[in-house]
C-alpha angles and dihedrals in degrees: 000000000000091000091051091051091047090050091050093048092048091049092051091046090052092048092049091049091049092052091044090051089062097035091109089064103035099067095059090057093045089047090052093049092045093042093237107128102173095070095055096104097035095118100031088113088073094064095093088057093054097100091050093047091049089051091050091049092051093047094045095047091042089053091048089056091046092051090048097047102039114104112266123224111250115243109228097196101066145355116234112193098176122140109263120246118252094258089054094059134093088237090063092054092046091052092047092047094049092046090050091051091049091049094048092049093047096104090059096055103024091103090075089073093063113086118220103255099168111139130214108254122205108211112212098177128017088213089067092063113105131179120203129180109214119200107220131194124212106030112135108161147008089279089061090051092052092049091056093042091052094049095048093046089059088073123086118249098030110143101175138356120195113179122183121190090189091059094033092231145103125212112209124191112194147156105255091203089066104035139007142227089251092054091050091049089050091051091050093046090049089067091061094253113111132229108225110224117231111243 
């Protein structure tokens, strides 16, 4: 019984660590679905801890499997032939393991949750086209990039948005007769990531 409880606790610890490892990328998708942009970057501070959380998840789930699969000492006093509870089954560990893998991999496929909202822009005058490179604080993955791209593309007159979390910037090409730098900054800031003002 103690081994089964240890296995269950280790599995839950691994699952929690796996979800926490991707917590920097999960809120932007939830914010998009819920229509609440400002909370998108709420957990981006956890991104530096991602490798440690992934390690903890692997060790905890590995230990849960070890505790489940290791031979149990036979109890001489009595035979209990009761049906095991759900958390004592191999199915439980398989579900936890699969969910942990899906959670850890979330930053790599989170972009599929963002619909393409780019609009067709009719350019009246080439002199109205402006390109600005915004320095942005808080982006940590492709999900962050998609959150910013989605927010900026909601504006009229946006021709192209190219965010890069590696460079911490977003290049926006737009028609200044239809939108402004201030409106783009406001759209980016509404996601929770911040445009750093040039000094």
